C-alpha positions in Angstrom: -17.6 -15.6 16.2 -19.2 -15.3 12.8 -17.5 -13.8 9.9 -19.8 -12.2 7.6 -17.3 -11.8 4.9 -13.6 -12.1 3.9 -12.8 -9.5 1.2 -9.7 -9.8 -1.2 -8.9 -6.3 -1.9 -6.5 -7.5 -4.8 -9.6 -7.9 -6.7 -10.6 -4.2 -6.6 -10.3 -1.9 -9.6 -6.8 0.1 -9.7 -8.0 3.8 -9.8 -6.1 7.0 -8.7 -9.0 9.4 -9.3 -11.8 8.3 -6.7 -10.0 10.7 -4.0 -9.2 14.1 -3.9 -5.8 15.7 -3.2 -4.8 14.6 0.3 -2.3 16.4 2.7 -1.1 14.3 5.5 0.9 14.7 8.4 3.0 11.3 9.1 5.3 10.1 11.7 8.4 8.0 10.8 9.6 6.0 13.8 12.7 5.2 12.1 14.6 6.2 8.9 15.9 2.5 8.8 13.0 0.1 8.0 15.1 -2.7 7.0 16.8 -2.9 10.6 13.1 -3.0 12.1 12.4 -5.9 9.6 15.3 -7.9 10.6 14.5 -7.5 14.2 10.9 -8.9 13.5 12.3 -11.8 11.7 14.7 -12.7 14.5 12.1 -12.6 17.3 10.0 -15.2 15.4 12.2 -17.5 16.9 11.6 -16.9 20.4 10.1 -19.7 23.1 7.3 -17.3 23.5 4.9 -16.6 21.1 4.8 -12.9 22.2 5.9 -10.4 19.5 8.3 -7.6 20.3 11.8 -7.0 21.8 12.9 -9.0 25.0 15.6 -6.2 26.0 15.6 -2.6 25.7 16.8 -1.6 22.5 18.4 1.9 21.5 15.9 4.6 20.6 15.7 5.1 16.9 15.8 8.5 15.2 12.9 9.3 13.1 10.6 12.5 12.1 7.7 14.1 11.3 6.6 14.8 7.8 4.1 16.4 5.6 3.1 14.9 2.1 0.6 15.4 -0.4 -1.0 12.6 -2.2 -2.4 13.2 -5.8 -3.5 10.7 -8.4 -1.7 7.7 -7.0 1.7 9.6 -6.3 3.1 11.7 -3.7 3.6 15.1 -5.2 5.2 17.0 -2.2 7.0 15.5 0.8 9.1 17.4 3.5 10.4 16.0 6.7 9.8 18.7 8.9 12.3 17.7 11.5 14.1 14.8 13.0 13.0 13.2 16.9 13.6 10.1 18.8 10.7 7.4 17.6 7.9 10.0 16.9 4.8 7.5 16.6 1.4 9.5 17.4 0.1 12.4 15.9 -3.2 14.2 15.5 -4.1 17.5 13.8 -7.5 19.2 14.2 -8.5 22.9 13.5 -5.7 25.1 15.0 -4.2 22.2 17.4 -1.5 19.8 16.4 0.1 17.4 18.8 2.8 14.8 18.1 4.7 12.5 20.5 8.4 11.2 20.7 9.7 8.4 22.7 8.6 9.9 26.2 7.2 13.5 25.4 4.4 14.9 23.7 4.7 18.3 21.8 1.3 20.3 21.7 1.1 23.2 18.9 -1.9 25.4 19.6 -2.0 28.4 17.0 1.6 29.4 17.6 1.9 28.3 21.2 4.2 25.2 21.6 4.2 23.3 24.9 5.8 20.0 25.7 4.2 17.5 28.1 6.2 15.1 30.3 5.3 12.3 32.6 7.4 9.8 34.5 5.1 7.1 33.0 5.6 8.2 29.4 7.3 5.7 27.4 7.1 4.4 23.8 4.0 6.8 23.5 2.3 5.5 20.4 -0.8 7.5 19.7 -2.5 10.9 20.5 -6.1 11.8 20.2 -7.4 15.3 20.1 -10.7 15.7 21.5 -13.0 16.8 18.5 -15.9 19.3 18.9 -16.4 20.4 22.3 -13.8 18.5 24.3 -10.5 20.5 25.0 -8.7 17.5 25.9 -6.5 14.8 24.3 -5.7 11.1 25.0 -2.2 9.4 25.0 -1.2 5.9 25.1 1.9 5.1 26.7 2.6 1.7 25.6 5.8 1.4 27.4 4.1 0.9 30.7 0.2 -0.3 29.6 -1.4 2.9 30.6 -3.6 5.7 29.4 -3.6 9.3 30.0 -5.9 12.3 29.4 -4.7 16.0 29.5 -6.3 19.1 29.2 -5.5 21.4 26.3 -6.3 24.6 28.2 -3.8 24.0 31.1 -2.0 20.9 30.1 -3.0 19.3 33.5 -3.5 15.5 33.8 -7.3 14.6 34.0 -7.3 11.0 33.8 -5.1 8.1 33.7 -5.7 4.3 33.6 -3.2 1.5 34.3 -3.8 -2.1 32.7 -2.0 -3.4 35.8 -4.7 -2.2 38.1 -7.9 -3.0 36.2 -7.5 -6.8 35.5 -4.5 -6.9 33.2 -1.6 -7.3 35.7 0.6 -9.7 34.1 3.1 -10.2 31.0 4.9 -13.1 29.7 8.4 -13.8 30.3 9.5 -14.4 26.9 12.5 -16.7 27.7 10.3 -19.1 30.1 6.8 -18.4 28.8 5.8 -18.1 32.4 3.7 -15.4 33.9 5.2 -12.2 34.8 3.1 -10.2 37.1 3.7 -6.3 36.8 2.9 -3.6 39.4 4.1 0.0 40.5 2.9 -0.6 44.0 5.1 -1.6 46.8 2.9 -3.4 48.9 1.7 -5.5 45.8 5.3 -6.4 45.2 5.7 -7.5 48.7 2.6 -9.7 48.2 3.9 -11.4 44.9 7.2 -11.9 46.7 5.8 -13.6 49.6 3.7 -15.8 47.6 6.8 -16.8 45.2 5.3 -15.4 42.1 7.5 -14.2 39.1 7.0 -10.3 39.2 8.5 -7.1 37.9 8.2 -4.1 40.4 8.4 -0.9 38.4 9.2 1.7 41.1 11.3 4.3 39.2 9.7 4.4 35.6 12.2 7.3 34.4 14.8 4.6 35.2 13.3 1.4 34.5 11.9 0.0 31.2 9.7 -2.9 30.1 10.4 -4.3 26.9 7.6 -4.9 24.3 7.4 -8.9 25.1 7.1 -8.4 28.7 4.2 -6.0 28.9 0.7 -7.1 29.7 -1.8 -5.5 27.5 0.6 -3.5 25.4 -2.0 -0.5 24.8 -0.8 0.6 21.3 -3.7 3.1 20.4 -6.4 4.8 22.2 -9.2 7.3 21.0 -12.4 8.8 22.4 -15.6 6.9 21.8 -17.4 9.6 19.4 -20.7 8.4 20.4 -20.4 8.2 24.3 -17.5 10.8 26.1 -17.7 8.3 29.1 -15.6 5.7 27.1 -12.4 5.2 25.1 -11.5 2.7 22.5 -8.2 0.9 23.0 -6.2 -1.7 21.3 -4.5 -4.3 23.1 -1.6 -5.7 20.9 -0.8 -8.9 22.8 -4.2 -10.2 23.1 -5.2 -9.1 19.5 -8.5 -7.4 20.6 -10.1 -3.7 20.7 -11.4 -2.8 24.0 -13.9 -0.2 25.2 -12.9 1.3 28.6 -15.6 3.2 31.0 -13.4 6.1 32.3 -16.0 6.3 35.3 -15.4 2.6 36.3 -12.4 1.5 34.8 -13.9 -1.6 33.4 -12.6 -2.7 30.0 -14.8 -5.0 27.7 -13.8 -6.6 24.6 -15.6 -5.4 21.5 -13.5 -6.7 18.7 -11.4 -9.9 18.8 -9.3 -12.2 16.6 -6.8 -9.7 15.4 -3.1 -10.3 15.1 -0.8 -7.6 16.7 -3.4 -4.7 16.0 -3.2 -1.2 15.9 -5.6 1.8 15.5 -9.1 0.7 17.0 -11.8 2.8 16.7 -15.5 3.1 16.7 -17.4 3.5 13.6 -20.8 3.7 14.8 -23.0 2.1 17.6 -22.1 -1.3 17.7 -19.3 -1.5 14.9 -15.7 -1.1 15.5 -12.4 -1.1 13.3 -8.9 -2.3 13.9 -6.2 -3.0 11.7 -4.8 -6.7 12.3 -1.1 -5.7 11.6 0.2 -9.2 11.3 -2.9 -10.7 9.7 -2.5 -8.3 6.9 -6.3 -7.1 7.4 -8.7 -4.2 8.2 -11.2 -5.8 10.5 -14.8 -4.1 10.9 -17.6 -5.2 13.2 -17.7 -6.4 16.7 -17.5 -9.9 18.7 -19.9 -11.7 17.2 -19.7 -10.7 13.1 -16.8 -9.2 11.2 -15.9 -8.2 7.6 -12.1 -8.7 7.0 -10.5 -6.7 4.2 -7.3 -8.8 3.2 -4.1 -7.5 1.7 -2.6 -10.9 1.9 -2.7 -11.3 -1.9 -1.7 -7.8 -3.2 1.6 -7.7 -5.0 4.7 -5.5 -4.4 6.1 -7.2 -1.3 9.7 -8.5 -1.4 10.0 -12.3 -1.6 12.2 -12.6 1.4 9.2 -11.5 3.6 7.3 -14.8 2.3 4.1 -14.7 4.3 4.6 -11.9 6.5 2.2 -9.0 6.7 2.6 -5.5 8.1 -0.1 -3.2 7.8 0.9 -0.6 10.5 -2.4 1.5 10.9 -5.6 2.6 9.0 -7.4 5.9 9.1 -10.8 6.8 7.4 -10.5 9.8 5.4 -13.5 11.1 3.3 -15.0 7.6 3.7 -12.0 5.9 2.2 -9.5 3.7 4.2 -5.8 4.8 4.0 -3.6 2.0 5.3 0.1 2.1 5.9 1.5 -1.1 4.4 5.3 -1.2 5.5 6.1 -4.4 3.6 4.8 -2.9 0.4 6.2 0.6 1.3 2.8 1.9 0.1 -0.1 4.0 1.5 -3.1 1.5 0.3 -6.1 3.6 -0.3 -9.5 1.7 -1.0 -12.9 2.7 -1.3 -14.9 -0.7 0.0 -18.3 0.5 -1.4 -17.0 1.0 -5.1 -14.4 -1.5 -4.9 -11.5 0.7 -6.0 -7.9 0.6 -4.6 -4.8 2.9 -5.1 -1.3 2.0 -4.1 0.9 4.9 -3.5 4.5 4.1 -2.9 6.7 6.0 -0.2 10.1 6.1 0.7 11.3 2.7 1.2 13.5 3.4 4.2 10.9 5.0 6.2 8.9 3.1 8.9 5.8 5.0 9.0 3.8 4.9 12.2 0.8 7.0 12.0 -1.0 9.6 9.7 -3.8 12.2 10.0 -5.1 14.9 7.6 -2.6 17.9 8.4 -4.4 21.4 9.6 -0.8 22.9 10.1 -0.3 26.4 8.8 3.3 27.4 7.4 4.0 29.3 10.8 3.3 26.2 12.9 5.4 24.1 10.5 8.3 26.5 11.0 7.9 26.0 14.8 8.2 22.4 14.6 11.3 22.9 12.5 12.8 24.8 15.1 12.2 22.3 17.6 15.5 20.6 19.3 15.2 17.4 21.0 
């Protein structure tokens, strides 16, 4: 793999006027960021090199908020409501959707619908089809699967399970041995007969799969904007972005060398982007050549975090990158062409998961405020 450039964004010129006022809708998966940091530091000492929890932990309480950024500061901030671990969010035209731990709330005009599925677990992202598509994609990270639902009737139109498409085993974090995963009884019986270490998920509403034991840990999925047959997904454990053909189920790696990535997407033909969360980088390119925008030399990180990086996700807004830097408690906005940077501090207790430009109207905000979950 050839690197075409490693860019140190700490050398960019600080400027807070290269972008217009930005109104964002954000998900805060927890209001206790320090507890998450402590958990991550503890997990560094496991036998396995798999990042993530070994046992099911209690679901945290978080929220969905709307904020406005102007000239390097948050000039308005409102937590619209609190929910169990909201992570995914998208807002486009008159449609806004966001996820809680195992549900999706879909708001179209003034109509609110809730979508549930037994296989929804630790939902990470939602992507609303733009333009002609009246559908949305959901990444159910807790069970290594992807779903598509119709916006018109909220019926499921597509599903993809990693376990049934070539990614069928996780790692037992205590022994570092393979742990084969299945939801099919006949396959579980086969693993039993072969003496393999396996986990049979027969009742997803009662069983759980901790982060470290998952196979792919698909923590984002979006539509390929240039080819409606494909979706783009990030595989957290492998550190890669994959293109999945919805017709065949085949998954092809298109971007690798990432460290616990989030937010994979396709920028143009043959060019992809992913956020290397633990590497502290935004990576753009493909399997053969890449440009890496590094956060590692930026100031503002607490000393006790040492060399740890945590760039949660990155979105493109008006051709600028907006990254969520959880260790520096800041939105990092950069214009790579002009080499400009703006660090916008946010609440140090917020573990922000995702962001999108907000299209909410005031009556829609009130509907969200009134949801009880």
